N, C-alpha and C positions, 0 to 999 in steps of 0.2 A: 488600474489593477495590474501594475507592471512590476510587481515585486514578488520573488520567491514562489514560483508556480509549484503546484503539488500534483495530484493524480489527474489522469485524463480519461475521457470516455468518448465513444463514437456511436453515431446513429447514421448509417449511410455516409453521406458526404458532410455531415455535421460533426465537428469536434468541439467538445467542451473541456476546458482546462480549469481545474480547481486552483484556488489561490488562498493566501492567508487572510484575505479580506473579501472574498466572494468568489465569482467565477466568470470566465469569458467564453463566448460562443462564437465559433468560426464556421464558415462554409468553405470546404476545401475544393480547389479547382486545379487545373493544370498550369495555372499561372505561377509566376515566381513567388507570389505571396497570396495567402487565402484572404477571404473577406471577413472582417469582423462584423458579426451580426448584433451582438449585445455584450455589455459588461454589466454585471449585477453586483453591487456592493452589499456584502452580507458578512459582517465581522464574526469572528469565532475561532480564529487560529487556522490550523491546517484544514482546509476545506476539501474533502474527498468526494468525488462525484461518481455516480453510476447511472446508466440509462437502461430502462427496461420498457420496451414498447414506446408509448408516448409520454412516459414519466421520467423526469430527472430527479434523482434522490441525492441530496447533499448532506454530509455530516461534518461536524466540527469538533474540535478537541477542547476548546476553552469554555469556561462557565459563562462568558459574556455573550454567547450566541443566543439570539432571540428568534422566535418563530416569525416575527414580522420583519426580520433583518434590520432592525433598528440599530443605531450606533451608540445608544445610551447605556447598553449593557443591562445586567440584571443584578440587583443588590441582594435579594433574598437568597438564603441558602437553598431553599426548595421553592420553585416557582413554575406555574404553568406557562409562563412567558418564555422559558428557556428551552432550547433544543441542543442536544449534545449526543455524541455516540458515533461509532464507526460500524456500519452495518455490512452484512453479506445477504445476498438475495438468492433464493433457491426455491423452485417449484411454487411460485406464487406467494411466497412469504418473505418478509424482511426480518432478519434476526439481528437484534441490536441490544447492547447493554448501556446502562446509564447509572453511574455510581453503584449503588448496592442492589440493583435489579437487572435481570436479563429477560428479554421478552421476544416473542414472535408476533409480528403484525401482519395483517392481511395486506398484500401488495396493492390491491385495487382500491380498498377503502381506508386503509390505515387503522382499522379497528384491532384491538388487542385480541389475540388468539389464546395465548397463555403467557405466564411469566413465573419466575421464581426468584427468591431473594438469595443473594450471595451470603455464604457463611464465613467467608474469609474476613480478615481485618483489612482496613484501608483499601477499599474495593473499587477504586476507579478502574475502568477498562481501557488499557492502552492499545491493545492489539485487536485486529479484526477477527471475529470468530471464523472457524472453518466448518463447512458442512459438506459431506460426501455420502450420498445414499441415505441409509437409515441411521446415521449417527453424525453428531456435530461435536466440536470441541471448542471451548472458550476459556481464556484466562481471566479470572475474576479477582483482581487484587493480589494480595500477598498472604502468606501464612497457610493455616489449615484449610484444606479443600478449596484452594485457589485456582485449580485447574479442574474443569467440570466437563465430562462427556455427557451429552444429552440426546434424547430421542426427538428429532425435529418435528414429529407429528403432534406430540403432546407435552413436551418439556420434561418428561420423566428423566431423572438423573441416572445414568448408566454406571458411571464410576467417577471417582474424584482423586486428585493428587494434591499433596501438600508440598509447599516449598518454604524455605526460611523466610521469616518476616522481613528480612532485609533485601530479599531478592525480588526484582521487578522483571516481569516478562513483557518486553516491548514488541518483539517480532511476533507475527501471527503464526499459529500452528500450521504445519504443512502436512497434508494427508496423502497417503498412498492407499492401495487396496487393503492392506492389513496392518499398516503402522501409521502412527502420528508422530511427527518430529517437532520438538519444542525446545527453543533456545532461550536462555535468560542472560541477564547482564553480567553474570559472574563467571563467564568463560565456560559454561556447561551447555552442551547440546545433547539431548537424549532422545532415543527412539523408544516408543511405547507400543505395545500391542493394542490395536484399535478396539478390540472386542472387550478387553477387561482392564486395560491400563497398566499391565505389568511391564516393567522396564526391560527392553531387549538389549540396549547398550547405552553407554554414555561416554562422551569424549573425555579423555584426561585433559588437564590444562594445556592449552596450546601456547601458553606464554610462561616463561620460567618464573616470573614474579607473581603470577596469579593476581595481578592488581585489579581491584574493583573499580571500574570506571566506564560503565555503559558499554559492554563488549558487543553484544549483538542487538542492533536496533532495527536494521532492515530485515525483511522477511526472506529466508533462503528460497532458492529455486530448486526444484527436483526434476531431473531429467537424466536419461541414460544411466539409471541406477546410481546417480551421483547427486549429492547435496552440495549446492554452491552457496556458501555462507559468507555474507558481507560483514565486515567488522571495521570499526574505526580505530583498530589497532594495527594499521598498516596493510593487512592482507585480506584478500578474498580467498577463502579456503574451499577446496574441493575434497569432499569426504565420501567414502564408500557408503552408500545408503544401507547396505546389509549389516555392516559391523562398525561403522564410524572411522575406519582407518583412513589416514590422510592419503590423498592421491597427488595433489599438487597445491601450490599456493601462488598467488600473483600479488604484487605490491602496487600501491598507489602513493603519490607524493603528499606533501603537506598542504592543508587548506589555507587560503588567505583569510578566511573568517574562522570563528571559533564555534563550530556546530555541535560539539560534544560537551555535555554538562560537566563541570568541575575540571575541565582540561583547557589550559591556555593555548596548547598546540595539539593538533591531531592530524593524522594521516590515515588514508585507507578508504573505506567504502561505507556510506550510509544508505545508499539507494539499493533497493531490491534488484538483483540481476535478473535477466530474462534470457531464455534459450530459444534460438531459432535454428532448426536443423542441427548441424554439428558445431555450432558456435554459441558461446555465452557472451552476452553484452553486459558490461559492468561499468557504471559511471562512478568516477572517483570524486572525493571531495577536493581533489586538486584540479577539477575541471576537465579532466581527460576522459573521454569515452574510449573504452578498450574492447576490442573484439578478440576473444581468446578461443583457442581450440579446446573443445570440451574434454578431450582425452588427455592432452598433455599440458594444457595451460599456456601453451606458446602464444605469444602475441601475433595475431594475424594482421591487425590493422588498428591504428589509434587516430583520434582526432581531438585536438585541444579546443574545447568550446569556450574557453576564456572565463568561466565562472563555475563555482562548485555545483556538482550534480548531486542533489539531495533526494530526488525521487526517481523511481525506476522508469526505464524506457518502455515504450508501448509499441509493439509491432502491429501493423495493420496493412495487409496486402504486401506490396513492395516497399512500403514506407516503414521507417522506424522513427517515432516521435520522441524527442528528448527535451525535458524542461530543465532550466538552470536557475540558479539563485538570483540572477539579475532580472528575472521576469521574462526571459526570452524562451520561446518554444521553437525548436528546430526540427524540421522534417528531413530525414535522410532517405534518399531513394537510390537503389542500385541492385545489381544482381547478386550482391553478397548475401542477401537474405535467402537466396535460392541456390546456395552452394557454389556459385561462381565468384571468384575473388576479383571483383572489380571495385574500385573506390566509388562510394556513393556520392551523388550530387546532393545538394541540400538547398532549402529555402528557410528563411527566418521569419518569425512572427513576433512583433513587439506590440504590446497592448496599450490602450489608452483608457482613460477613466470616464465612465458615464454614471449618472445617478441610477440607483437600483431600487427596486421594490421587492415585494415578497418573493423569496427564492423559489418556492414550490410552484406558485401561480405562474410566474414569468417563464420558468424553465419548462413546465408542463405544456403551456400554450405554445411556446416556441417549437418544441419538438413535435407537438400535435399538428401544427400547421405545416411543418416540413413533411411529415408522413402523409397528411391529407392531400397536399399538393401533388406528391408523387402518385398517390392512388388515383387522383383525377386524370393525371397524364396517361396512366396505364389503362 
């Protein structure tokens, strides 16, 4: 499992990295490289992972994903053998959509709590839903009522938004106390009142040609009253969260692969940025990790990782973990994450392939034994 790492999750000193063919589990130590505990083959495309207690939850994007992690795929259009969807976990529930339905599951048992059908056309769910307090927001396909705000306790729809049938919402909604920010592939980022869905502002076109070609794919970051919006159109944009006014933009170079649909060449950012203190970390599809000042966009520090960065970096303590397209996970360690400008040191992890079995069983047992062993020691 050494190709195109995706999202990462932590439990104590255990790191799980998603992959396009399964996931890898490491134990982190002070050594130069961590210990590989297991690699589980589980096809299904982009495998995103989350850890809650002793459970590892994995989601995939493609229709070939199987509940037994088999490699033969699923032929039927609808099948109980398939699993798919990208969840968010909040207060003991897993919120996840699959094709034309959106549901809440009990985290402990996996039983259905509630669900509702999407009313939009062409309703696969590309983005992770967002939940904050007593309201959640999810993008359900395209066209009429394709953005739905819901009550997490019972699934009641609070309000809906409609977007053109040609418009795809790839990036996940971002929520603040009173607003939700939604970006689409057609160069529009809009802020809506979280209580009733009324539009507060929308960005004008940030590009003179307004060319349709998958503009916002990575989820923006919100910090310091600023939205940091990654785009594969050269720039990471910093926008005022109150009114959408541009504050600054930072450029990235051209990718050595073709990660943007319908484009033979692309430059910019696909990975979601992350903010630590006064710095925003942005991985470019040119393979360069950039540390930028949140106020000015000035480059504080850069590191060429040698391969496109397609997934967001993950801070954990004094470490910043970054996965690259070539299957490498790098851990950066330094005082830069705590406001002191020192170049971080790093170690690299390169994975190997092992035969895998059921994703949920293996992952749950693995994390369970790690937690249990710690409990016995204490």
